[in-house]
Biotite code that builds the C-alpha atoms (Angstrom):
import biotite.structure as struc

atoms = struc.array([
    struc.Atom([10.295, 1.296, -11.935], chain_id="A", res_id=1, res_name="MET", atom_name="CA", element="C"),
    struc.Atom([11.955, 2.905, -8.919], chain_id="A", res_id=2, res_name="SER", atom_name="CA", element="C"),
    struc.Atom([10.554, 4.483, -5.791], chain_id="A", res_id=3, res_name="VAL", atom_name="CA", element="C"),
    struc.Atom([12.140, 7.755, -6.886], chain_id="A", res_id=4, res_name="GLU", atom_name="CA", element="C"),
    struc.Atom([10.001, 7.588, -10.028], chain_id="A", res_id=5, res_name="HIS", atom_name="CA", element="C"),
    struc.Atom([6.945, 6.859, -7.888], chain_id="A", res_id=6, res_name="LEU", atom_name="CA", element="C"),
    struc.Atom([7.566, 9.801, -5.605], chain_id="A", res_id=7, res_name="SER", atom_name="CA", element="C"),
    struc.Atom([7.041, 12.063, -8.592], chain_id="A", res_id=8, res_name="LYS", atom_name="CA", element="C"),
    struc.Atom([3.720, 10.471, -9.534], chain_id="A", res_id=9, res_name="ARG", atom_name="CA", element="C"),
    struc.Atom([0.785, 12.720, -8.858], chain_id="A", res_id=10, res_name="ARG", atom_name="CA", element="C"),
    struc.Atom([-1.203, 9.984, -7.127], chain_id="A", res_id=11, res_name="ASP", atom_name="CA", element="C"),
    struc.Atom([1.560, 9.230, -4.636], chain_id="A", res_id=12, res_name="PHE", atom_name="CA", element="C"),
    struc.Atom([1.984, 12.957, -3.953], chain_id="A", res_id=13, res_name="LEU", atom_name="CA", element="C"),
    struc.Atom([-1.744, 13.077, -3.202], chain_id="A", res_id=14, res_name="LEU", atom_name="CA", element="C"),
    struc.Atom([-1.292, 10.115, -0.840], chain_id="A", res_id=15, res_name="PHE", atom_name="CA", element="C"),
    struc.Atom([1.503, 11.951, 0.996], chain_id="A", res_id=16, res_name="GLU", atom_name="CA", element="C"),
    struc.Atom([-0.635, 15.093, 1.205], chain_id="A", res_id=17, res_name="GLU", atom_name="CA", element="C"),
    struc.Atom([-3.590, 13.181, 2.639], chain_id="A", res_id=18, res_name="GLN", atom_name="CA", element="C"),
    struc.Atom([-1.370, 11.397, 5.152], chain_id="A", res_id=19, res_name="MET", atom_name="CA", element="C"),
    struc.Atom([-0.174, 14.760, 6.461], chain_id="A", res_id=20, res_name="GLN", atom_name="CA", element="C"),
    struc.Atom([-3.802, 15.771, 7.037], chain_id="A", res_id=21, res_name="LYS", atom_name="CA", element="C"),
    struc.Atom([-4.657, 12.617, 8.988], chain_id="A", res_id=22, res_name="ALA", atom_name="CA", element="C"),
    struc.Atom([-5.405, 13.505, 12.564], chain_id="A", res_id=23, res_name="GLY", atom_name="CA", element="C"),
    struc.Atom([-4.505, 10.169, 14.103], chain_id="A", res_id=24, res_name="SER", atom_name="CA", element="C"),
    struc.Atom([-2.758, 6.882, 13.463], chain_id="A", res_id=25, res_name="PRO", atom_name="CA", element="C"),
    struc.Atom([-6.166, 5.324, 12.795], chain_id="A", res_id=26, res_name="SER", atom_name="CA", element="C"),
    struc.Atom([-6.808, 8.000, 10.178], chain_id="A", res_id=27, res_name="GLY", atom_name="CA", element="C"),
    struc.Atom([-3.485, 7.218, 8.536], chain_id="A", res_id=28, res_name="GLU", atom_name="CA", element="C"),
    struc.Atom([-4.381, 3.530, 8.317], chain_id="A", res_id=29, res_name="VAL", atom_name="CA", element="C"),
    struc.Atom([-7.742, 4.405, 6.748], chain_id="A", res_id=30, res_name="LEU", atom_name="CA", element="C"),
    struc.Atom([-6.117, 6.709, 4.176], chain_id="A", res_id=31, res_name="ILE", atom_name="CA", element="C"),
    struc.Atom([-3.509, 4.074, 3.264], chain_id="A", res_id=32, res_name="ALA", atom_name="CA", element="C"),
    struc.Atom([-6.226, 1.429, 3.003], chain_id="A", res_id=33, res_name="HIS", atom_name="CA", element="C"),
    struc.Atom([-8.336, 3.595, 0.687], chain_id="A", res_id=34, res_name="LEU", atom_name="CA", element="C"),
    struc.Atom([-5.320, 4.518, -1.433], chain_id="A", res_id=35, res_name="PHE", atom_name="CA", element="C"),
    struc.Atom([-4.222, 0.899, -1.718], chain_id="A", res_id=36, res_name="SER", atom_name="CA", element="C"),
    struc.Atom([-7.744, -0.203, -2.644], chain_id="A", res_id=37, res_name="GLU", atom_name="CA", element="C"),
    struc.Atom([-7.746, 2.364, -5.444], chain_id="A", res_id=38, res_name="THR", atom_name="CA", element="C"),
    struc.Atom([-4.453, 0.916, -6.697], chain_id="A", res_id=39, res_name="LEU", atom_name="CA", element="C"),
    struc.Atom([-5.842, -2.638, -6.544], chain_id="A", res_id=40, res_name="LEU", atom_name="CA", element="C"),
    struc.Atom([-8.803, -1.432, -8.622], chain_id="A", res_id=41, res_name="ASP", atom_name="CA", element="C"),
    struc.Atom([-6.391, -0.029, -11.208], chain_id="A", res_id=42, res_name="ARG", atom_name="CA", element="C"),
    struc.Atom([-4.487, -3.314, -11.393], chain_id="A", res_id=43, res_name="ILE", atom_name="CA", element="C"),
    struc.Atom([-7.682, -5.321, -11.838], chain_id="A", res_id=44, res_name="ILE", atom_name="CA", element="C"),
    struc.Atom([-9.040, -2.921, -14.458], chain_id="A", res_id=45, res_name="THR", atom_name="CA", element="C"),
    struc.Atom([-5.847, -3.140, -16.510], chain_id="A", res_id=46, res_name="LYS", atom_name="CA", element="C"),
    struc.Atom([-4.972, -6.827, -16.106], chain_id="A", res_id=47, res_name="ARG", atom_name="CA", element="C"),
    struc.Atom([-8.362, -8.533, -16.112], chain_id="A", res_id=48, res_name="LEU", atom_name="CA", element="C"),
    struc.Atom([-10.445, -8.477, -19.295], chain_id="A", res_id=49, res_name="PRO", atom_name="CA", element="C"),
    struc.Atom([-13.738, -7.033, -18.147], chain_id="A", res_id=50, res_name="GLY", atom_name="CA", element="C"),
    struc.Atom([-12.109, -5.899, -14.901], chain_id="A", res_id=51, res_name="GLY", atom_name="CA", element="C"),
    struc.Atom([-14.017, -2.616, -14.731], chain_id="A", res_id=52, res_name="ALA", atom_name="CA", element="C"),
    struc.Atom([-17.308, -4.464, -15.154], chain_id="A", res_id=53, res_name="LYS", atom_name="CA", element="C"),
    struc.Atom([-16.276, -6.987, -12.511], chain_id="A", res_id=54, res_name="PHE", atom_name="CA", element="C"),
    struc.Atom([-15.529, -4.193, -10.032], chain_id="A", res_id=55, res_name="LEU", atom_name="CA", element="C"),
    struc.Atom([-18.739, -2.316, -10.812], chain_id="A", res_id=56, res_name="GLU", atom_name="CA", element="C"),
    struc.Atom([-21.173, -5.235, -10.851], chain_id="A", res_id=57, res_name="LYS", atom_name="CA", element="C"),
    struc.Atom([-19.436, -7.683, -8.515], chain_id="A", res_id=58, res_name="GLY", atom_name="CA", element="C"),
    struc.Atom([-18.663, -5.109, -5.813], chain_id="A", res_id=59, res_name="LYS", atom_name="CA", element="C"),
    struc.Atom([-15.802, -7.172, -4.365], chain_id="A", res_id=60, res_name="PRO", atom_name="CA", element="C"),
    struc.Atom([-14.421, -6.232, -0.974], chain_id="A", res_id=61, res_name="ASN", atom_name="CA", element="C"),
    struc.Atom([-10.769, -5.401, -0.297], chain_id="A", res_id=62, res_name="TYR", atom_name="CA", element="C"),
    struc.Atom([-9.728, -8.955, 0.539], chain_id="A", res_id=63, res_name="ALA", atom_name="CA", element="C"),
    struc.Atom([-11.314, -10.252, -2.667], chain_id="A", res_id=64, res_name="GLN", atom_name="CA", element="C"),
    struc.Atom([-9.585, -7.574, -4.748], chain_id="A", res_id=65, res_name="LYS", atom_name="CA", element="C"),
    struc.Atom([-6.269, -8.434, -3.139], chain_id="A", res_id=66, res_name="LEU", atom_name="CA", element="C"),
    struc.Atom([-6.780, -12.140, -3.793], chain_id="A", res_id=67, res_name="LEU", atom_name="CA", element="C"),
    struc.Atom([-7.680, -11.436, -7.425], chain_id="A", res_id=68, res_name="LEU", atom_name="CA", element="C"),
    struc.Atom([-4.611, -9.227, -7.946], chain_id="A", res_id=69, res_name="ALA", atom_name="CA", element="C"),
    struc.Atom([-2.498, -12.042, -6.486], chain_id="A", res_id=70, res_name="GLU", atom_name="CA", element="C"),
    struc.Atom([-4.231, -14.672, -8.652], chain_id="A", res_id=71, res_name="ALA", atom_name="CA", element="C"),
    struc.Atom([-3.526, -12.541, -11.724], chain_id="A", res_id=72, res_name="LEU", atom_name="CA", element="C"),
    struc.Atom([0.149, -12.652, -10.667], chain_id="A", res_id=73, res_name="ASN", atom_name="CA", element="C"),
    struc.Atom([0.318, -8.877, -10.334], chain_id="A", res_id=74, res_name="ASN", atom_name="CA", element="C"),
    struc.Atom([1.806, -8.534, -6.855], chain_id="A", res_id=75, res_name="LEU", atom_name="CA", element="C"),
    struc.Atom([4.920, -9.813, -5.172], chain_id="A", res_id=76, res_name="SER", atom_name="CA", element="C"),
    struc.Atom([4.404, -12.008, -2.123], chain_id="A", res_id=77, res_name="ASP", atom_name="CA", element="C"),
    struc.Atom([5.855, -9.403, 0.249], chain_id="A", res_id=78, res_name="ASP", atom_name="CA", element="C"),
    struc.Atom([3.512, -6.654, -0.973], chain_id="A", res_id=79, res_name="VAL", atom_name="CA", element="C"),
    struc.Atom([0.515, -9.003, -0.788], chain_id="A", res_id=80, res_name="ALA", atom_name="CA", element="C"),
    struc.Atom([1.478, -9.969, 2.764], chain_id="A", res_id=81, res_name="GLN", atom_name="CA", element="C"),
    struc.Atom([1.810, -6.321, 3.786], chain_id="A", res_id=82, res_name="SER", atom_name="CA", element="C"),
    struc.Atom([-1.575, -5.468, 2.244], chain_id="A", res_id=83, res_name="LEU", atom_name="CA", element="C"),
    struc.Atom([-3.199, -8.422, 3.995], chain_id="A", res_id=84, res_name="THR", atom_name="CA", element="C"),
    struc.Atom([-1.939, -7.076, 7.307], chain_id="A", res_id=85, res_name="GLN", atom_name="CA", element="C"),
    struc.Atom([-3.061, -3.536, 6.450], chain_id="A", res_id=86, res_name="LEU", atom_name="CA", element="C"),
    struc.Atom([-6.544, -4.866, 5.747], chain_id="A", res_id=87, res_name="ASN", atom_name="CA", element="C"),
    struc.Atom([-6.614, -6.788, 9.045], chain_id="A", res_id=88, res_name="LYS", atom_name="CA", element="C"),
    struc.Atom([-5.601, -3.702, 11.020], chain_id="A", res_id=89, res_name="VAL", atom_name="CA", element="C"),
    struc.Atom([-8.126, -1.537, 9.182], chain_id="A", res_id=90, res_name="ARG", atom_name="CA", element="C"),
    struc.Atom([-10.906, -4.033, 9.927], chain_id="A", res_id=91, res_name="ASN", atom_name="CA", element="C"),
    struc.Atom([-9.931, -4.221, 13.590], chain_id="A", res_id=92, res_name="GLN", atom_name="CA", element="C"),
    struc.Atom([-9.991, -0.427, 13.837], chain_id="A", res_id=93, res_name="LEU", atom_name="CA", element="C"),
    struc.Atom([-13.347, -0.218, 12.090], chain_id="A", res_id=94, res_name="ALA", atom_name="CA", element="C"),
    struc.Atom([-15.042, -2.884, 14.207], chain_id="A", res_id=95, res_name="HIS", atom_name="CA", element="C"),
    struc.Atom([-13.516, -2.305, 17.650], chain_id="A", res_id=96, res_name="ASN", atom_name="CA", element="C"),
    struc.Atom([-14.418, 1.155, 18.903], chain_id="A", res_id=97, res_name="PHE", atom_name="CA", element="C"),
    struc.Atom([-11.568, 2.778, 20.768], chain_id="A", res_id=98, res_name="GLY", atom_name="CA", element="C"),
    struc.Atom([-8.900, 0.428, 19.434], chain_id="A", res_id=99, res_name="ARG", atom_name="CA", element="C"),
    struc.Atom([-5.573, 2.071, 18.679], chain_id="A", res_id=100, res_name="ASP", atom_name="CA", element="C"),
    struc.Atom([-2.821, 1.150, 16.249], chain_id="A", res_id=101, res_name="VAL", atom_name="CA", element="C"),
    struc.Atom([-0.199, -0.874, 18.116], chain_id="A", res_id=102, res_name="THR", atom_name="CA", element="C"),
    struc.Atom([3.490, -1.370, 17.537], chain_id="A", res_id=103, res_name="ASN", atom_name="CA", element="C"),
    struc.Atom([2.711, -4.985, 16.611], chain_id="A", res_id=104, res_name="ASP", atom_name="CA", element="C"),
    struc.Atom([0.315, -3.704, 13.927], chain_id="A", res_id=105, res_name="ASP", atom_name="CA", element="C"),
    struc.Atom([3.055, -1.510, 12.497], chain_id="A", res_id=106, res_name="ILE", atom_name="CA", element="C"),
    struc.Atom([5.537, -4.385, 12.422], chain_id="A", res_id=107, res_name="GLN", atom_name="CA", element="C"),
    struc.Atom([3.020, -6.741, 10.796], chain_id="A", res_id=108, res_name="HIS", atom_name="CA", element="C"),
    struc.Atom([2.300, -4.207, 8.047], chain_id="A", res_id=109, res_name="ILE", atom_name="CA", element="C"),
    struc.Atom([5.863, -3.115, 7.409], chain_id="A", res_id=110, res_name="GLY", atom_name="CA", element="C"),
    struc.Atom([8.093, -6.082, 8.131], chain_id="A", res_id=111, res_name="SER", atom_name="CA", element="C"),
    struc.Atom([7.342, -8.072, 4.948], chain_id="A", res_id=112, res_name="PRO", atom_name="CA", element="C"),
    struc.Atom([8.871, -5.232, 2.899], chain_id="A", res_id=113, res_name="LEU", atom_name="CA", element="C"),
    struc.Atom([12.605, -4.635, 2.549], chain_id="A", res_id=114, res_name="ALA", atom_name="CA", element="C"),
    struc.Atom([11.808, -0.976, 1.930], chain_id="A", res_id=115, res_name="MET", atom_name="CA", element="C"),
    struc.Atom([10.392, -0.683, 5.462], chain_id="A", res_id=116, res_name="PHE", atom_name="CA", element="C"),
    struc.Atom([13.711, -1.717, 6.978], chain_id="A", res_id=117, res_name="GLY", atom_name="CA", element="C"),
    struc.Atom([15.658, 0.524, 4.616], chain_id="A", res_id=118, res_name="GLN", atom_name="CA", element="C"),
    struc.Atom([13.525, 3.566, 5.431], chain_id="A", res_id=119, res_name="LEU", atom_name="CA", element="C"),
    struc.Atom([13.699, 2.866, 9.171], chain_id="A", res_id=120, res_name="LYS", atom_name="CA", element="C"),
    struc.Atom([17.485, 2.717, 8.921], chain_id="A", res_id=121, res_name="ALA", atom_name="CA", element="C"),
    struc.Atom([17.599, 6.049, 7.079], chain_id="A", res_id=122, res_name="GLN", atom_name="CA", element="C"),
    struc.Atom([15.046, 7.928, 9.169], chain_id="A", res_id=123, res_name="ILE", atom_name="CA", element="C"),
    struc.Atom([15.682, 6.315, 12.575], chain_id="A", res_id=124, res_name="LYS", atom_name="CA", element="C"),
    struc.Atom([12.170, 6.935, 13.923], chain_id="A", res_id=125, res_name="PRO", atom_name="CA", element="C"),
    struc.Atom([11.877, 7.764, 17.601], chain_id="A", res_id=126, res_name="THR", atom_name="CA", element="C"),
    struc.Atom([8.106, 7.317, 17.903], chain_id="A", res_id=127, res_name="ASP", atom_name="CA", element="C"),
    struc.Atom([5.485, 4.866, 16.717], chain_id="A", res_id=128, res_name="THR", atom_name="CA", element="C"),
    struc.Atom([3.597, 7.465, 14.660], chain_id="A", res_id=129, res_name="ARG", atom_name="CA", element="C"),
    struc.Atom([6.661, 8.036, 12.469], chain_id="A", res_id=130, res_name="THR", atom_name="CA", element="C"),
    struc.Atom([7.246, 4.306, 12.202], chain_id="A", res_id=131, res_name="GLU", atom_name="CA", element="C"),
    struc.Atom([3.611, 3.808, 11.165], chain_id="A", res_id=132, res_name="LEU", atom_name="CA", element="C"),
    struc.Atom([4.061, 6.442, 8.451], chain_id="A", res_id=133, res_name="GLY", atom_name="CA", element="C"),
    struc.Atom([7.121, 4.579, 7.195], chain_id="A", res_id=134, res_name="ILE", atom_name="CA", element="C"),
    struc.Atom([5.270, 1.234, 7.121], chain_id="A", res_id=135, res_name="ALA", atom_name="CA", element="C"),
    struc.Atom([2.295, 2.716, 5.269], chain_id="A", res_id=136, res_name="LEU", atom_name="CA", element="C"),
    struc.Atom([4.442, 4.665, 2.805], chain_id="A", res_id=137, res_name="ALA", atom_name="CA", element="C"),
    struc.Atom([6.547, 1.574, 2.039], chain_id="A", res_id=138, res_name="ALA", atom_name="CA", element="C"),
    struc.Atom([3.397, -0.486, 1.477], chain_id="A", res_id=139, res_name="THR", atom_name="CA", element="C"),
    struc.Atom([1.677, 2.065, -0.736], chain_id="A", res_id=140, res_name="CYS", atom_name="CA", element="C"),
    struc.Atom([4.799, 2.993, -2.708], chain_id="A", res_id=141, res_name="ALA", atom_name="CA", element="C"),
    struc.Atom([5.464, -0.671, -3.435], chain_id="A", res_id=142, res_name="SER", atom_name="CA", element="C"),
    struc.Atom([1.878, -1.284, -4.530], chain_id="A", res_id=143, res_name="LEU", atom_name="CA", element="C"),
    struc.Atom([1.983, 1.870, -6.645], chain_id="A", res_id=144, res_name="SER", atom_name="CA", element="C"),
    struc.Atom([4.925, 0.397, -8.576], chain_id="A", res_id=145, res_name="ALA", atom_name="CA", element="C"),
    struc.Atom([2.832, -2.667, -9.442], chain_id="A", res_id=146, res_name="PHE", atom_name="CA", element="C"),
    struc.Atom([-0.170, -0.528, -10.415], chain_id="A", res_id=147, res_name="ALA", atom_name="CA", element="C"),
    struc.Atom([2.044, 1.579, -12.679], chain_id="A", res_id=148, res_name="SER", atom_name="CA", element="C"),
    struc.Atom([3.469, -1.550, -14.300], chain_id="A", res_id=149, res_name="ALA", atom_name="CA", element="C"),
    struc.Atom([-0.062, -2.820, -14.935], chain_id="A", res_id=150, res_name="ALA", atom_name="CA", element="C"),
    struc.Atom([-1.098, 0.498, -16.474], chain_id="A", res_id=151, res_name="GLU", atom_name="CA", element="C"),
    struc.Atom([1.960, 0.482, -18.729], chain_id="A", res_id=152, res_name="GLU", atom_name="CA", element="C"),
    struc.Atom([1.435, -3.161, -19.702], chain_id="A", res_id=153, res_name="GLY", atom_name="CA", element="C"),
    struc.Atom([4.712, -4.265, -18.132], chain_id="A", res_id=154, res_name="LEU", atom_name="CA", element="C"),
    struc.Atom([5.205, -7.733, -16.635], chain_id="A", res_id=155, res_name="PRO", atom_name="CA", element="C"),
    struc.Atom([5.477, -8.283, -12.889], chain_id="A", res_id=156, res_name="LEU", atom_name="CA", element="C"),
    struc.Atom([9.182, -9.050, -13.239], chain_id="A", res_id=157, res_name="GLY", atom_name="CA", element="C"),
    struc.Atom([9.839, -5.527, -14.514], chain_id="A", res_id=158, res_name="SER", atom_name="CA", element="C"),
    struc.Atom([8.935, -3.969, -11.158], chain_id="A", res_id=159, res_name="VAL", atom_name="CA", element="C"),
    struc.Atom([12.024, -3.133, -9.160], chain_id="A", res_id=160, res_name="LYS", atom_name="CA", element="C"),
    struc.Atom([11.647, -1.582, -5.753], chain_id="A", res_id=161, res_name="ILE", atom_name="CA", element="C"),
    struc.Atom([14.854, 0.423, -5.448], chain_id="A", res_id=162, res_name="ALA", atom_name="CA", element="C"),
    struc.Atom([16.568, 1.501, -2.281], chain_id="A", res_id=163, res_name="ASN", atom_name="CA", element="C"),
    struc.Atom([14.496, 4.554, -1.377], chain_id="A", res_id=164, res_name="PRO", atom_name="CA", element="C"),
    struc.Atom([15.944, 8.017, -1.209], chain_id="A", res_id=165, res_name="LYS", atom_name="CA", element="C"),
    struc.Atom([14.536, 10.380, 1.390], chain_id="A", res_id=166, res_name="ILE", atom_name="CA", element="C"),
    struc.Atom([13.430, 13.690, -0.046], chain_id="A", res_id=167, res_name="ARG", atom_name="CA", element="C"),
    struc.Atom([13.840, 16.851, 1.979], chain_id="A", res_id=168, res_name="ASN", atom_name="CA", element="C"),
])
């Protein structure tokens, strides 16, 4: 499953639309966090027998959902690492009033993913807001590939994160 395929998925188009509406870097992190949590829910629902019941009755938090998706062997290590960092940044923003997204935050979220480096090389961002968008898009596009594989009943090994192509 390639990133080009993902870019045509309605859910990822909705993600891109919502990101454009975000009024701040903090808002972008919150949107990416919510989108990624929705994708984790989809993975758990498809891969875990009784997953929907578990989500409804157990009310797991983001970190628990991420750990479960990892335990079910439904994420690559780099995507899991990126999502762990996204969750840390989101929690810091939510619990420290006035905190801003830093360049270190962006690097921690994006650097585990090869796609982040590839997109940075193509786009050549000149500001941290653009670089944050790249990190969040790389994270969510990669996770979306794993969610799609789960929904189609494909094994983890079938997910291929292709060299991204920038759409105009």
